[in-house]
VEXKOLKE-638992 format. One record per residue (C-alpha): x negated, y, z negated. Coordinates in nm, 2 decimals. Each point is the difference from the previous one (the first is absolute). Layout:
% VEXKOLKE-638992
<u: X, v: Y, w: Z>
...
***
This chain:
% VEXKOLKE-638992
<u: 0.47, v: -0.99, w: 0.68>
<u: -0.28, v: 0.22, w: 0.04>
<u: -0.22, v: 0.17, w: -0.15>
<u: -0.04, v: -0.18, w: -0.38>
<u: -0.35, v: -0.15, w: 0.04>
<u: -0.18, v: 0.26, w: -0.22>
<u: 0.20, v: 0.29, w: 0.11>
<u: 0.31, v: 0.01, w: -0.18>
<u: -0.04, v: 0.09, w: -0.33>
<u: 0.33, v: -0.07, w: -0.22>
<u: -0.02, v: 0.16, w: -0.38>
<u: 0.24, v: 0.04, w: -0.23>
<u: -0.18, v: 0.27, w: -0.29>
<u: 0.09, v: 0.02, w: -0.34>
<u: 0.01, v: 0.34, w: -0.23>
<u: 0.00, v: 0.04, w: -0.42>
<u: 0.24, v: -0.25, w: -0.15>
<u: 0.30, v: 0.27, w: -0.11>
<u: 0.14, v: -0.20, w: -0.23>
<u: -0.02, v: -0.34, w: -0.16>
<u: 0.05, v: -0.28, w: 0.28>
<u: 0.06, v: 0.25, w: 0.37>
<u: -0.23, v: 0.14, w: 0.18>
<u: -0.04, v: 0.25, w: 0.21>
<u: -0.18, v: 0.02, w: 0.32>
<u: 0.04, v: 0.03, w: 0.41>
<u: -0.03, v: -0.24, w: 0.28>
<u: -0.10, v: 0.07, w: 0.28>
<u: -0.18, v: -0.13, w: 0.35>
<u: -0.31, v: 0.19, w: 0.15>
<u: -0.20, v: -0.09, w: 0.33>
<u: -0.36, v: 0.12, w: 0.05>
<u: -0.19, v: 0.02, w: 0.27>
<u: -0.31, v: 0.20, w: 0.05>
<u: -0.08, v: 0.18, w: 0.32>
<u: -0.39, v: 0.05, w: 0.08>
<u: 0.03, v: 0.10, w: 0.34>
<u: -0.17, v: 0.30, w: -0.04>
<u: -0.24, v: -0.17, w: -0.19>
<u: -0.08, v: -0.25, w: 0.25>
<u: -0.05, v: 0.27, w: 0.27>
<u: -0.25, v: 0.17, w: -0.24>
<u: -0.18, v: -0.22, w: -0.02>
<u: 0.05, v: -0.15, w: 0.39>
<u: 0.19, v: -0.32, w: -0.10>
<u: 0.27, v: -0.09, w: 0.28>
<u: 0.15, v: -0.33, w: -0.07>
<u: 0.16, v: -0.16, w: 0.32>
<u: 0.30, v: -0.22, w: -0.10>
<u: 0.15, v: -0.31, w: 0.18>
<u: 0.27, v: -0.15, w: -0.15>
<u: 0.33, v: -0.23, w: 0.11>
<u: 0.29, v: 0.24, w: -0.10>
<u: 0.07, v: 0.41, w: -0.02>
<u: -0.03, v: -0.04, w: -0.37>
<u: -0.28, v: -0.20, w: -0.04>
<u: -0.20, v: 0.28, w: -0.14>
<u: 0.28, v: 0.21, w: -0.19>
<u: -0.22, v: 0.17, w: -0.28>
<u: -0.32, v: 0.00, w: 0.16>
<u: -0.23, v: 0.25, w: -0.19>
<u: -0.11, v: 0.13, w: 0.36>
<u: 0.31, v: 0.16, w: 0.12>
<u: 0.30, v: 0.13, w: -0.19>
<u: 0.36, v: -0.13, w: 0.05>
<u: 0.21, v: 0.05, w: 0.27>
<u: 0.31, v: 0.15, w: -0.09>
<u: 0.15, v: -0.34, w: 0.10>
<u: -0.21, v: -0.21, w: -0.21>
<u: 0.08, v: 0.26, w: -0.32>
<u: 0.34, v: -0.05, w: 0.05>
<u: -0.01, v: -0.36, w: 0.02>
<u: -0.21, v: -0.02, w: -0.35>
<u: 0.26, v: 0.21, w: -0.19>
<u: 0.28, v: -0.25, w: 0.15>
<u: -0.26, v: -0.28, w: -0.17>
<u: -0.04, v: 0.24, w: -0.30>
<u: 0.37, v: 0.10, w: -0.03>
<u: 0.15, v: -0.40, w: 0.02>
<u: -0.34, v: -0.10, w: -0.28>
<u: 0.20, v: 0.25, w: -0.20>
<u: 0.32, v: -0.12, w: 0.08>
<u: -0.11, v: -0.33, w: -0.12>
<u: -0.13, v: 0.08, w: -0.33>
<u: 0.31, v: 0.19, w: -0.04>
<u: 0.24, v: -0.32, w: 0.04>
<u: -0.23, v: -0.21, w: -0.14>
<u: 0.00, v: 0.23, w: -0.34>
<u: 0.38, v: 0.03, w: 0.07>
<u: 0.07, v: -0.37, w: -0.03>
<u: -0.29, v: -0.09, w: -0.27>
<u: -0.17, v: 0.03, w: -0.29>
<u: -0.25, v: 0.32, w: -0.02>
<u: -0.33, v: -0.13, w: 0.09>
<u: -0.28, v: -0.13, w: -0.27>
<u: 0.36, v: -0.06, w: -0.24>
***
């Protein structure tokens, strides 16, 4: 399933220890893209893209995400979060 390589960052952040043996923290999934479209325009940089599929350049810094791409990526993020929650419910805490 896309997008995985280097784009989807899953993390678990543990905050301070509240009581002996208890960890308190938050979980989340985040996906970030830089949009350098304005900078490229100022510099006169114009990228030409040849691709094998409609979404092969998703997350390109040379352009903003389309609303369809944003929906697709949000669905992927939601799925990754749900997978993490399911694993957490079914198994031991990470690092335990």
